N, C-alpha and C positions, 0 to 999 in steps of 0.2 A: 781751644787757639794756641796756634801757636805765636814766637813774639819777632818785630821785627829784628834783623839786624839792626844797628847806629846808626850803624854805617849807614847804610841804606837808604832809611831816613833824612839823615845830619848831607846826605849826595842832594837827594831833593831839593830839599830846602836853602840849599846852599847854587845849586847850579843852573836846576828849572828856571828857564827854561832853555841853556846850552842844550845840541842833539849830546854832544863830545864833548871831553874834562878830556886833559894829557894828564898822567898824573906827575906831581902831585895833585896840584891844584889852577891847571891852565885851559880856563875853556876852550875849546876846541876856532878862536876862528872864520877857519876856513870854512866850516860848514851853519856855525854862528847858531842862532836862538832861534824858534820853528814850535810853529800852531799844534801840531805832533806833536812835541817833547813838553813840550803844556800841556799838554791836552792828556794824556797820559800819567803824566806829576798830579795832575788834578782827579784825575781815577780813581787814584793810589791816594790820596790827602784825602779826600772827599772819604770812602770808608775807614781812615786812621783815625778822623774825628768821631765818629758810635764809636773806637773802641777801647774797652777797657786803657790795654798799655797805653793808650798817648792823653787819659784825662784829665793832665793837663798843663795838657799844651793846646788845647781848642784854640783860643785865639790864635797864635799865633801858624795857627795851622788855616784855620779862619782868612788870617793872613796875606797869606801865601798862595792861596787856592783863587782871591778875588785882586794880586797881584799877577800871577798866571790865566786866568781870565778876562784884564786888561788888557795885558800880550796879546791878546789873540785878538779880540776887538783890534789890535795896529796891523794884523794881517790879514783882514779879510777885505775882497774888494768891493767900495762902496760907489760903482763908477757901474748908472745898470747902463752905460751906452759900449759897453764892455763884454765883451763873450766870460767873462771871468770871472762876471758879479756874482758876489756872493761870497765866493773859492776862496782858500786861502792859499798863501805862498806860501811854495815845499820850503825853505826858509828864509830867515831874512834876507836874503841875498839873490834870491832869487829872483827871476819873471815867468816862471811858471805855478801853475796852478790846479795839482794833483785833484781829479777824482775823489783816488784813498785821503786826501788828507781833510778834507769835507766829514767824507766816513766814518775817521776816528774824534774829529774835533764833536761834535754836533753833539755825542755821550755828556762832552765833558761840559758842553757849556747849561746844557739842563741842571747836572746835578750844581754848577756854580749856582744855577738860578734857583734851586731849590735850600739852599744855605742861604743867599745872602739876598733874595727876595730884588735882587734886582733887573729890572724888565730887562734890562738891556744885552745883558746876557741871551734873553729867551728871545728880541729878537732879531739877533744875530744866528744866533742858530735856525731860526725860519727863514733868512735870509737865504745862509748855505746850501738850509732845506732848496731850495732858489735850482743852485746852483748844478748839485744834485737831479732837475728836471731837466734843468735845460743841458745838459752834459747823455743824459737818455736821450732828451729829444733833439736837439737842433740836430748835431751831424747831419740826421737822417734828410731833413729839412731844407738844409747849408748846402746838398751835394758831396758832404765832409763821407760820410756813411752812402752807399745807391737805394738802401731800403733803413725800417724800419727794427734793428732786432730787442730792443732793448736794454740792453746791457749798456754801461757809460762809457764814453771817450777816457782816454788814459790820463790826458788835460789841454790844460788850452794856455796860450802863456796870456799877456800882458796887452800883446799885438797881438792880435786874438789870432796865433797861429792853431793848432786843432795836431796834438798826438793825436790820428785817431782809433789805434787800438782797443781793444775791450777785454780788462782783468780777470779773471777769478779769483783774485781778490777784494775785488768791489762786494762780493757779498756781505764782507763789513758792514755795509752800510745795510743791510736788514737789523742791523743793532739796532743805529740810529732811528732808523723810519717806525722802528713797533715800538719802538720811546715815544718817538712824534704823534701815535694814533693817541696815548694816549696824555700829552704835554699840553695837543694842539688840536680836541674834536670837532670840532668841528669842518679840517679836512680832512678826514681823517677815511674819504673813502680814497682818494686822492692819494696819499703816504702810501694805500693796500696795492692797490693797481697800481703802485711804482715799484713794488714790490711782486706784483706776480709778473709780472714782466721780466722785469729783471731774472727772479729767480730762474720763469722759463727758461731762458736761455741762458745763460748760466751753469743749470743742472748739468747738460750735453759734455759743458768742459772738463768743468771740474769733476765727473765719474769717470769718463775716459785721462783724466789728468793731467790735464793741459794747463799751460798760463794764461792762455791768451789768446783776443781769432781778432787777425787783422780782415777788416772789412775793406772791399771797391765801394768804389774805385781804382787807389793807389794800395790795396793791400791785394792778396790773391784768394781771398776769399775763405782761408783755412785757420785750423784751431793750429798751434805750436809750443811747440816746448821753446828751451836752449839747448846748445853741445852743438856739434859737430851735425851730429847725425840725430840729434834734439831727442834726444832722454831722455835730458835733465831736467830737475824743478826746479823750485826752490822751496826751501823748504816752508821758511818765516809766512810764503807768500800764499800757502796750502796750510799754515795753520791759522791765519789771518781767517781765509773762507772758513774754514773748516770752523773755526767760532761763530763767525756769524750767523753759519747758515743751524749750527745748534742752537744760536738762543732763540733763532727763530721756527724751529720745527722737534726742537730736541734731540731723543736718539732716533735717528731715520733709518732708513736704507743707506740712502745713501752717504747719512754720517756714518753711518757703522762699517760700509764699505771701504771710506778715503782712510780713515782711522787708522781700521787694522791692517789694512796692506801697509801702506809707509809705516807704520811702527813694526810691523814682521818683518823691515826687513834689516836684516839685522850683519854682523861686522864679515868681515870681507878679509881672500888672502891682502892684497892692499889696507886694508885697514883693517886690520887685525885687535884691533884693543874704540873700534867702536860701537856703545850699549846704548839702543834706540827707546830705552824706559831712563834715560838721564833725557835728555831733549834730543832732539834731529838736526842730521848731518846737512851745514850752510848749502848745500848743494846736492841730491840724493841722481841716481838715476831707475827713474823707475819703470822702464823696460827691460835691464839686466839686475834689476833688482839690487843693487846695490851702493853704498853713500860713495861720492864724488868726492869727497874733500877730507882734507885732515885734521876738520873742526867741526865742533858742536856750530849753531847758534843759539847762544842761550836764552835768547828770548824766548822759545818755544815750549820750553819748558814750566815761562811762566802763564804765554797764552794756554796753552791747554790742564790746565790743574783743575779748570772745574770741570773738562772728562771725564781725564783718570781722575776722579774725586767722585765720579760717580757712574764707571762703565772700569774703569783699570786702575786698582786701587795699586799692586803688584810694582807697578810702573810708579805710580804715584809718590809712594812710603819710601821708593828705592832712587829716584829722583831728588829728594828732598833731605836721605843722609848724606849721600853727597854734593849738591849744595851747600847744606852748612859748616860739610865738612869745607868746604873751598869755597867762602862766601867773596873773599877777594875777586876769588879771577873767576868768578862767575857774573862780575860787575861789565865787564870787556864786551863787547858782544857779537867775539869768538874767541875759544877758547881750546887746543888740542885735542884732539880724542887719547892721547895716548899720557899726560902730565897737564893735563887743564891751563897749561902756558898757555897766553895771550898770543893770537894771528898778529895785530894791532894792536900799537902802548893806547887806546880806547879805551877808557867806561861810555857806557853808553845807556845814555838816561832811559830810553826803552826799555833796555834791559830791567835798569833796575827795576824800574818803576812797576812791571809785571814778575816783577820776584820778589820784588816784597809783597804784592800780595799775593802771589802766589803763600809766602809765609803769614801774610796776616790773616790769610783764611784755612791755614794748613792743621788737618787732625790728624794725630795717629793715626789708621781705618783700625777698627775691630771687623772682621769679624768670625763665626766658629771659630777657623782654620787656625786666626790671629792670639785667639784667647788660648788655645792647642797650645800654641808654642811658647807661648809667655808663661804657661804652668808646668809645660814637659818637655820643651826643647831647649839643646840647649848650645851656649854659646859657641862659632865654631869662627875660623879665618878665610872668608874669601880674599884671593890677589889674584883681582884680576889680570886675563892674558892682554901682552902689549902688543906682545913682536913674536911670533914666529919662525925663525933664523935659523943654523945650524946650532945655535942656543938658547935658547927659549926665554924670553922675557915679559917681566907682570910688575905691574901698579900695584903702587903703595895697598895693605890691607885698609881690608872692611870686617869689621867685623858683625856675624844674621848669628838670627836661627834657626836654629833646623831639628829638625825632629833625624834621626840615623839608626839606622836599621840591617843588620846583616843582608844581602842579594844569596838569592835561590839562585840555582843552576837553572831550572826554567826560563832567568826572566834576561837570559844576557846569553854568548857567546863566549866564551871565554878564547881565548887568547894565547898565543902558543907562550909560554915561559910565565903562564900565571896560574896560579891555584883560583879558585873560588872566595878562598880567604883574603884575597888580592882583591877585592869589590865590594864597594858598602851601596849602601841608597839615603841618596840625601830628598824629605822633603820640607820647602820650604815656602814664603812668600816669596821668599826675593825673588828678582829675574833673571837666574845664572846665564849662561854663556859655555856654547864649548870650545875646552881648552882651557877655562877656566881652574883654579888650582883650590885646592880649596885640603885647606888644613884640618883634621875634625884630630881631636884629643893628641898633640905631635905628632902626629904622621901625617902626608902631604897625599891628595888623589889631582888627577885630573880626571874634568866629569869628561867624558862619554860620551852619552844620550839626556837628551832633559822631554818628556813629555810634560804639557802644561793640564791639568786640571777642569772643567768650567764649572759652572755654580750659576740659574740665571743667566745665561750669556753673561756671564766676567767670569775669569779666568783666578780662581779658589785658591793655587796654592800648583809647586813647579815638584816633580817627581823627576833623580837626576842618578845615572847611576855615576858614577863611581871611579876610576882604576888607582889601586895605589899609585904614584911616580915613582919610577924610579932615579935616580940619583944621577945626577950629570956632572 
């Protein structure tokens, strides 16, 4: 088990439930405090409470969990004459009650109840379930939707105005509802029905990489993405949806399709520094298979940790290697591909909480190949490609392990001006990219081809062909 950075732990203890903090220490009052920020903090702290690293801090952790859970109570609509009954404000200054915030908050309340035995937290979670049920049922009953779909309306306001669109991100509700089957067994059948109806509706959307459905009578009755040509998706929406689906049905064909397709979208001429193994870009052009912005959405490294631990260990290990090296930078909600500089000068509570969970649960992957690497591999230096122009530039060096062998003539097509001695073959656990520079025994090489090798439906290692890099 890895160690959570002290700065992450202290950030959560000092500033949750504020949504953002402007460095060095000013909570962002525009966004203020939010139930979902409190919920994500509880998710981390409830695991930290049982971790050896925090054995001497149990009292302060429990006190903080109680404070956060009590705050969540103040954000819930308890007026049963309102459509928002049982829901939570988007933030303390908002009049909107989003379905996704109930999805995120219910598990935290159940964890707070387990630790404190405060029945109010349990009752609040059940009231939030009523909100989810109403967001699924009421739109068709009230003519907001033209028929019953099984999806959840996006939001309602305290004035009873609806946002009727149904987002694939709502698959995150599967986590809450699955937990409620255990926490509230007398209503298990109802929870299972809600899950089945939601899954039947959203599966079509997520399998076709859409973000939301816009129902009649006011919508066009079609699934949508974003962007002028509707080719783009929000990466975090898909990460949350994928995580909810994975918790519910495991490594299903749908989960495999979604993860592998998005994670295989690699660098492009416009964004040569992008590496999906670290985390996903904030916007992704799903049709043209390219990142659609110049920054990572840091939170996705945390959301995806469990899937990667079980099914994509090379990405897991490389993501941790980079984030460990840039702990401070990744506390911001968005970091640039090329140098990990922030997009906006705000540290994000959701991001820090999810990455803290990643640190808390991380274990260095052990496979047959990593064992071979540790015993027989050599240390080489990776310089990730950053920009391809008249003069190619590279990012900061990263030490990795590799097994180096000479390249045989039949393995490559020799290029004019090069001999077979100018080529080498590398076997790595690290997901390299085309044009990356590798320094081996003082000589610089460029990656010219990469081939992944799989074992039991997982990538076991990568075989890369490298060509000696001409002096620029």
